Rosetta silent file (secondary structure, phi, psi, omega in degrees, C-alpha in Angstrom):
SEQUENCE: MGTATGIIRALNSGIKHIAVKRFTLRYPEEKLKFVGDGYQFDPTTGVGISGYKGRHMLFHDKCTGCQLCSIACEGVAEAIAMVKVPEEWKHNKKAIMPQIDYGKCVFCGLCVDACPFYALYMTNDYELSSFSKEALIYTPSQLQVKPEVKQDVDIVIDDRGATHG
SCORE:     score description
SCORE:     0.000 S_00000001
   1 L     0.000  -35.755 -175.230    4.059   56.517  -10.104 S_00000001
   2 H   -74.935  -28.264  176.781    3.208   54.054   -7.387 S_00000001
   3 H   -65.826  -41.719 -176.093   -0.217   53.239   -8.937 S_00000001
   4 H   -65.692  -42.320 -177.875    1.392   52.476  -12.357 S_00000001
   5 H   -73.156  -30.114  169.890    3.969   50.142  -11.008 S_00000001
   6 H   -57.307  -41.482  176.863    1.319   48.378   -8.886 S_00000001
   7 H   -62.898  -45.794 -178.239   -0.748   47.842  -12.026 S_00000001
   8 H   -60.092  -42.581  178.557    2.281   46.572  -13.875 S_00000001
   9 H   -60.993  -53.298 -176.605    3.240   44.187  -11.068 S_00000001
  10 H   -57.887  -43.878 -179.638   -0.292   42.854  -10.976 S_00000001
  11 H   -67.069  -46.112  174.238   -0.500   42.289  -14.793 S_00000001
  12 H   -46.834  -48.027  179.673    2.989   40.659  -14.661 S_00000001
  13 H   -70.732  -32.844  179.259    1.922   38.197  -12.041 S_00000001
  14 H   -70.003  -37.859  179.112   -1.318   37.407  -13.895 S_00000001
  15 H   -66.752  -47.511 -179.783    0.662   36.732  -17.178 S_00000001
  16 H   -51.661  -39.128 -173.531    3.122   34.418  -15.398 S_00000001
  17 L   -86.619   -2.151  179.531    0.228   32.209  -14.095 S_00000001
  18 L   -67.889  -39.587 -177.418   -1.604   31.898  -17.323 S_00000001
  19 L   -79.528  -15.421  179.953    0.745   29.118  -18.580 S_00000001
  20 L   -71.948  132.026 -179.551    0.770   27.255  -15.257 S_00000001
  21 L   -66.070  140.405  177.547   -1.471   24.204  -15.264 S_00000001
  22 L   -71.271  140.903  176.992   -4.412   24.450  -12.615 S_00000001
  23 L   -89.725  -20.659 -175.675   -4.129   22.232   -9.481 S_00000001
  24 L   -69.042  132.743  174.580   -7.843   22.251   -8.813 S_00000001
  25 L   -91.005  155.323  177.343   -9.696   19.146   -9.601 S_00000001
  26 L   -95.251   77.090  174.788  -13.248   19.068  -10.943 S_00000001
  27 L   -67.444  138.394    1.684  -14.630   17.074   -8.054 S_00000001
  28 L   -90.776    4.727 -178.621  -16.810   14.749   -8.240 S_00000001
  29 L   -72.441  -38.268  176.889  -16.093   14.097  -11.958 S_00000001
  30 L  -116.815  135.681 -175.005  -12.381   13.732  -11.188 S_00000001
  31 L  -119.076  140.008 -177.726  -11.136   12.004   -8.081 S_00000001
  32 E   -77.417  136.080  179.757   -7.614   12.062   -6.602 S_00000001
  33 L   -86.361  129.280  177.818   -5.853    8.728   -6.596 S_00000001
  34 L   -95.290  137.477 -177.760   -4.341    7.697   -3.208 S_00000001
  35 L   -82.892  133.902  175.173   -1.120    5.731   -3.215 S_00000001
  36 L    77.861 -171.426 -176.674   -1.100    2.283   -1.465 S_00000001
  37 L   -83.114  178.728  171.280   -3.660    0.655    0.801 S_00000001
  38 E   -69.766 -179.513  178.994   -5.521    2.191    3.697 S_00000001
  39 L   -71.191  137.153 -179.328   -4.155    2.651    7.142 S_00000001
  40 E  -141.248  162.693  178.046   -3.280   -0.471    9.048 S_00000001
  41 E  -129.914  141.114 -176.331   -1.328   -1.370   12.277 S_00000001
  42 E  -104.527  102.050 -177.920    1.130   -4.241   12.693 S_00000001
  43 L   -69.589  -19.062 -178.667    0.839   -5.303   16.393 S_00000001
  44 L   -74.790  -34.200  175.222    3.946   -7.582   16.166 S_00000001
  45 L   -94.222  -20.245  173.723    6.232   -4.626   15.407 S_00000001
  46 L    81.870   27.611 -175.398    4.124   -2.109   17.088 S_00000001
  47 E  -123.195  139.276  175.337    4.220    0.164   14.038 S_00000001
  48 E   -84.765  131.757  176.577    1.392    1.799   11.946 S_00000001
  49 E   -84.979  120.111  178.476    1.566    1.137    8.273 S_00000001
  50 L   -57.943  148.846  178.653    0.899    4.404    6.496 S_00000001
  51 L   171.574  168.243 -178.961   -2.073    4.833    4.281 S_00000001
  52 E   -69.022  132.385 -179.498   -5.224    6.996    3.806 S_00000001
  53 L   -93.129   92.083 -179.052   -7.541    7.017    6.750 S_00000001
  54 L  -114.982 -145.086 -175.517  -11.088    6.495    5.245 S_00000001
  55 L   -69.236  143.517 -178.125  -13.889    4.209    5.954 S_00000001
  56 E   -69.177  158.410  168.402  -13.223    1.110    8.119 S_00000001
  57 E  -134.280  133.393 -173.625  -13.423   -2.380    6.868 S_00000001
  58 E  -108.480  125.050  172.922  -14.266   -5.220    9.359 S_00000001
  59 L   -99.602  106.435 -176.958  -13.076   -8.791    8.834 S_00000001
  60 L   -55.120  -37.835 -172.878  -15.747  -10.941   10.588 S_00000001
  61 L   -72.975  -13.276 -179.688  -13.490  -14.075   10.503 S_00000001
  62 L  -111.289  -19.255  176.939  -10.802  -12.324   12.569 S_00000001
  63 L   -68.194  132.819  178.892  -12.903  -10.341   15.113 S_00000001
  64 L  -109.683    4.095  179.893  -13.116  -11.902   18.544 S_00000001
  65 L    71.628   24.249 -171.384  -15.352   -9.363   20.194 S_00000001
  66 L   -75.670  -12.571  179.454  -12.669   -8.303   22.599 S_00000001
  67 L    69.273    8.518 -177.218  -13.926   -4.619   22.588 S_00000001
  68 H   -64.048  -35.420  179.495  -10.474   -3.184   22.437 S_00000001
  69 H   -69.263  -36.879  173.986  -11.417   -0.956   19.485 S_00000001
  70 H   -66.919  -43.205 -173.242  -14.355    0.517   21.429 S_00000001
  71 H   -68.257  -32.618  177.672  -12.324    1.077   24.508 S_00000001
  72 H   -67.609  -32.941 -173.493   -9.556    2.917   22.319 S_00000001
  73 H   -91.263   -7.718  179.958  -12.329    5.158   20.881 S_00000001
  74 L   -55.139  -48.891 -174.709  -13.948    5.963   24.225 S_00000001
  75 L   -82.496   -6.062 -178.611  -11.752    8.854   25.104 S_00000001
  76 L  -103.757  -62.083 -177.244  -11.651   10.339   21.661 S_00000001
  77 L  -124.869  -21.228 -172.829  -14.936   10.140   19.813 S_00000001
  78 L    47.848   49.449 -177.936  -17.035    7.437   21.264 S_00000001
  79 L   -96.567   -9.799 -177.528  -18.060    6.408   17.735 S_00000001
  80 E  -102.935  120.274  170.658  -17.703    2.676   18.200 S_00000001
  81 E  -114.862  143.420  179.045  -20.450    0.572   19.898 S_00000001
  82 E   -85.882  125.162  177.993  -20.334   -3.149   20.279 S_00000001
  83 E  -122.018  161.764 -178.607  -23.482   -4.762   18.934 S_00000001
  84 E   -84.826  136.753  176.841  -24.863   -8.328   18.906 S_00000001
  85 L  -105.935  146.248 -179.359  -24.581  -10.101   15.587 S_00000001
  86 L   -74.807  -29.071 -177.125  -26.952  -12.916   14.525 S_00000001
  87 L   -88.011  149.655  177.619  -24.172  -15.225   13.219 S_00000001
  88 L  -111.025  139.416  179.915  -21.761  -17.011   15.615 S_00000001
  89 E  -115.831  151.958  177.642  -18.145  -17.508   14.974 S_00000001
  90 L   -57.850  -39.824 -177.356  -15.984  -20.046   16.696 S_00000001
  91 L   -92.008   -3.177  178.160  -13.560  -17.368   17.939 S_00000001
  92 E  -117.947   81.246 -178.202  -16.249  -14.775   18.871 S_00000001
  93 L   -61.358  -38.660  179.275  -18.063  -16.517   21.688 S_00000001
  94 L   -79.178  -10.816  175.852  -20.089  -13.331   22.700 S_00000001
  95 L    52.990   44.696  173.071  -21.241  -12.730   19.066 S_00000001
  96 E  -120.773  145.572  176.111  -20.582   -8.971   19.364 S_00000001
  97 E  -137.837  164.479 -178.349  -18.827   -6.753   16.717 S_00000001
  98 E   -85.762  138.800  175.529  -18.165   -3.122   16.354 S_00000001
  99 E  -115.489  130.119 -170.465  -20.585   -0.739   14.836 S_00000001
 100 E  -113.476  124.617 -178.056  -19.229    2.659   13.772 S_00000001
 101 E   -97.335  108.231  178.639  -21.003    5.990   13.760 S_00000001
 102 L   -71.402   -8.091  176.639  -19.239    8.217   11.173 S_00000001
 103 L   -82.202  -14.513  172.085  -21.046   11.233   12.394 S_00000001
 104 L  -107.221  -21.337 -170.680  -18.845   11.032   15.508 S_00000001
 105 L   -67.071  137.780  179.758  -15.765    9.345   14.146 S_00000001
 106 L  -113.005   15.426  170.548  -12.632   11.637   13.706 S_00000001
 107 L    55.357   42.096 -177.149  -10.746    9.078   11.696 S_00000001
 108 L   -86.196  -23.661  173.066   -7.791    8.957   14.082 S_00000001
 109 L    90.363    7.942  179.269   -7.041    5.262   13.548 S_00000001
 110 H   -64.686  -27.622 -174.187   -6.727    4.343   17.330 S_00000001
 111 H   -74.377  -31.442 -178.359   -9.301    1.580   16.825 S_00000001
 112 H   -75.637  -35.757 -178.998   -7.119   -0.049   14.094 S_00000001
 113 H   -68.732  -39.078 -174.867   -3.956    0.324   16.380 S_00000001
 114 H   -71.118  -28.371 -176.374   -5.839   -1.372   19.285 S_00000001
 115 L   -71.620  114.380 -176.383   -6.911   -4.398   17.398 S_00000001
 116 L   -84.609   -1.095 -179.599   -4.472   -7.233   17.907 S_00000001
 117 L  -116.521   18.073  179.108   -6.081   -9.627   15.402 S_00000001
 118 L    55.342   35.315 -177.574   -6.049   -7.376   12.295 S_00000001
 119 L   -83.848  -33.341  179.658   -9.865   -7.342   12.143 S_00000001
 120 E  -101.304  147.884 -179.668  -10.190   -3.585   11.547 S_00000001
 121 E  -151.214  147.008  179.818   -8.584   -1.765    8.530 S_00000001
 122 E  -107.524  125.759 -178.281   -9.058    1.686    7.143 S_00000001
 123 L   -87.893 -174.632  175.581   -9.728    1.973    3.391 S_00000001
 124 L   -87.435    1.628 -172.632   -9.270    4.827    0.830 S_00000001
 125 L   -79.302  117.437 -178.794  -13.016    5.489    0.808 S_00000001
 126 L  -116.381   -5.090 -177.491  -13.649    9.010    1.993 S_00000001
 127 L   -90.546   85.939 -169.674  -17.073    9.733    0.493 S_00000001
 128 L  -112.163   15.717 -172.190  -19.327    9.036    3.513 S_00000001
 129 L   -67.991  156.917 -175.857  -21.825   11.803    3.020 S_00000001
 130 L  -162.333  153.394 -177.231  -25.509   11.231    3.822 S_00000001
 131 L   -84.507  -12.527 -177.886  -28.806   12.960    4.159 S_00000001
 132 L  -136.755  155.195  173.349  -29.660   11.505    7.703 S_00000001
 133 L   -63.873  -39.969  179.723  -27.623   10.727   10.829 S_00000001
 134 H   -58.257  -31.394  175.500  -28.930    7.190   10.838 S_00000001
 135 H   -69.256  -20.412 -177.528  -27.260    6.541    7.478 S_00000001
 136 H   -85.668   -4.592 -179.581  -23.916    7.437    8.941 S_00000001
 137 E  -100.967  115.468  179.833  -23.953    4.499   11.383 S_00000001
 138 E   -91.223  127.991  174.477  -22.413    1.452    9.736 S_00000001
 139 L   -80.630  167.411  176.717  -23.341   -2.008   11.127 S_00000001
 140 H   -57.508  -33.159  171.582  -20.872   -4.887   11.190 S_00000001
 141 H   -65.941  -36.439  177.332  -22.432   -6.232    8.007 S_00000001
 142 H   -75.700  -27.995  176.218  -21.971   -2.927    6.146 S_00000001
 143 H   -71.942  -20.226 -179.457  -18.338   -2.730    7.451 S_00000001
 144 H   -78.117  -21.880  178.985  -17.631   -6.090    5.975 S_00000001
 145 L   -70.756  118.237  176.249  -18.374   -4.908    2.454 S_00000001
 146 L   -66.507  127.286  173.552  -15.194   -3.696    0.551 S_00000001
 147 L   -73.761  145.991  177.438  -15.826   -0.265   -0.799 S_00000001
 148 L   -98.987  110.287 -178.880  -15.424    0.426   -4.480 S_00000001
 149 L  -102.549  126.353 -179.139  -13.232    3.480   -4.871 S_00000001
 150 L  -111.811  109.068  179.500  -13.009    5.120   -8.249 S_00000001
 151 L  -125.602  137.640 -170.822   -9.990    7.510   -8.518 S_00000001
 152 L  -103.923  -43.909 -163.820   -8.753    8.992  -11.703 S_00000001
 153 E  -108.291  132.649  179.100   -6.011   11.383  -11.141 S_00000001
 154 L   -99.180  157.787  169.093   -2.562   10.858   -9.775 S_00000001
 155 E   -93.239  134.585 -179.892   -0.375   13.503   -8.173 S_00000001
 156 E  -113.817  118.939  177.433    2.920   14.223   -9.962 S_00000001
 157 E   -99.413  130.222 -178.510    5.658   15.808   -7.888 S_00000001
 158 E  -135.196 -170.654 -175.076    8.480   17.544   -9.808 S_00000001
 159 L   -75.039  -21.349  173.229   10.955   20.233   -8.942 S_00000001
 160 L   -85.483   -2.394 -179.700    8.337   22.989   -9.602 S_00000001
 161 E   129.944 -165.360  175.618    5.855   21.506   -7.180 S_00000001
 162 E  -102.537  141.808  177.208    2.899   19.118   -7.399 S_00000001
 163 E  -134.430  166.047  171.498    0.508   18.828  -10.228 S_00000001
 164 E   -90.349  126.863  174.541   -2.318   16.345  -11.255 S_00000001
 165 L   -70.876    0.000    0.000   -1.181   13.962  -13.989 S_00000001
């Protein structure tokens, strides 16, 4: 008797889930769309503006080479090194800017929080895979380029849960 009810319960559960739309995406053909911009920090109010924590973007015209991003990263991942850049900016007398090693980065956002000049920003780009460790080190010139993120699918939240639209 117990085996028969177990089989009936299993069949009943399977039949219920046949009509439910699958939540799994066919990655990399389909990519999840993230709402809003990447993570940023507003030093005037002292509040982090929520967003997805992906690859960093560096604004050269705002970076002063103060090294606060590198200091904030020291105790966590030691992923940021300050390197000499060939161009000189009026506001960056030392001509140094951050270089990020994504092999070490834990995407905590402390470097973005520490920057008082809005020079660092985290984008929605999360595809940073590489075949070598050297390719995971992004120079200041690579961090300056805005990533092109192609995202196809939105999350739709209703009373039955979340689904992909």
